[in-house]
C-alpha distance (Angstrom), angle and dihedral (degrees) to the residues before:
residue distance angle dihedral
X1 . . .
X2 3.87 . .
X3 3.78 113.5 .
X4 3.87 117.4 -129.0
X5 3.85 110.3 -111.3
X6 3.77 115.3 -111.7
X7 3.78 112.5 -101.6
X8 3.69 118.3 -130.9
X9 3.74 116.5 -113.9
X10 3.76 91.0 -116.0
X11 3.83 91.5 58.4
X12 3.75 93.0 47.9
X13 3.82 92.9 57.4
X14 3.72 112.6 92.4
X15 3.67 110.2 -138.9
X16 3.91 124.4 -146.0
X17 3.90 109.7 -122.8
X18 3.70 86.5 -140.7
X19 3.76 93.2 64.6
X20 3.73 92.0 66.1
X21 3.75 88.2 75.1
X22 3.76 125.0 48.7
X23 3.82 94.3 -137.9
X24 3.77 146.1 -1.3
X25 3.90 86.5 -106.3
X26 3.72 91.3 56.6
X27 3.93 94.1 52.6
X28 3.76 87.7 46.8
X29 3.77 92.0 53.9
X30 3.79 88.0 49.0
X31 3.73 92.0 51.9
X32 3.87 92.4 48.2
X33 3.86 89.8 49.9
X34 3.81 89.7 53.2
X35 3.86 91.1 48.7
X36 3.92 88.9 52.7
X37 3.76 90.2 46.7
X38 3.73 93.5 51.1
X39 3.75 92.0 47.7
X40 3.78 90.2 54.3
X41 3.73 91.1 46.0
X42 3.72 92.6 55.6
X43 3.83 95.0 48.7
X44 3.84 88.6 50.2
X45 3.90 88.6 52.6
X46 3.86 89.9 48.9
X47 3.89 92.2 51.3
X48 3.69 92.7 45.8
X49 3.91 89.9 51.0
X50 3.81 90.0 46.6
X51 3.72 89.3 53.5
X52 3.89 94.2 54.6
X53 3.85 104.0 -97.3
X54 3.78 111.0 143.8
X55 3.77 118.9 -123.7
X56 3.75 91.6 -114.3
X57 3.79 90.1 54.4
X58 3.86 92.9 47.8
X59 3.75 91.6 48.3
X60 3.71 91.3 52.0
X61 3.76 94.0 47.8
X62 3.71 92.7 47.7
X63 3.79 96.9 40.2
X64 3.75 90.5 -125.1
X65 3.86 130.5 124.1
X66 3.78 118.9 -95.6
X67 3.84 86.3 -120.5
X68 3.76 88.0 61.2
X69 3.75 91.6 49.6
X70 3.85 89.1 49.2
X71 3.74 92.9 52.0
X72 3.83 92.3 50.3
X73 3.76 87.6 51.1
X74 3.83 92.3 46.6
X75 3.74 92.5 -118.6
X76 3.72 98.1 115.0
């Protein structure tokens, strides 16, 4: 029978997800930043589409799935 490898003490410790951010305010700022990024991303996708780039080409350039591009364009 194979023995289970010993787990390092660091891996055994369960970390509290809230410890990744120093405060509630900080995580709220991160979420707001992500929201602004996403809004800008969607606008860029719409501009690319309006200028004739295909969904597949936009997806490839942005490293997103075609489904993400379709959702941004309201075609999903």
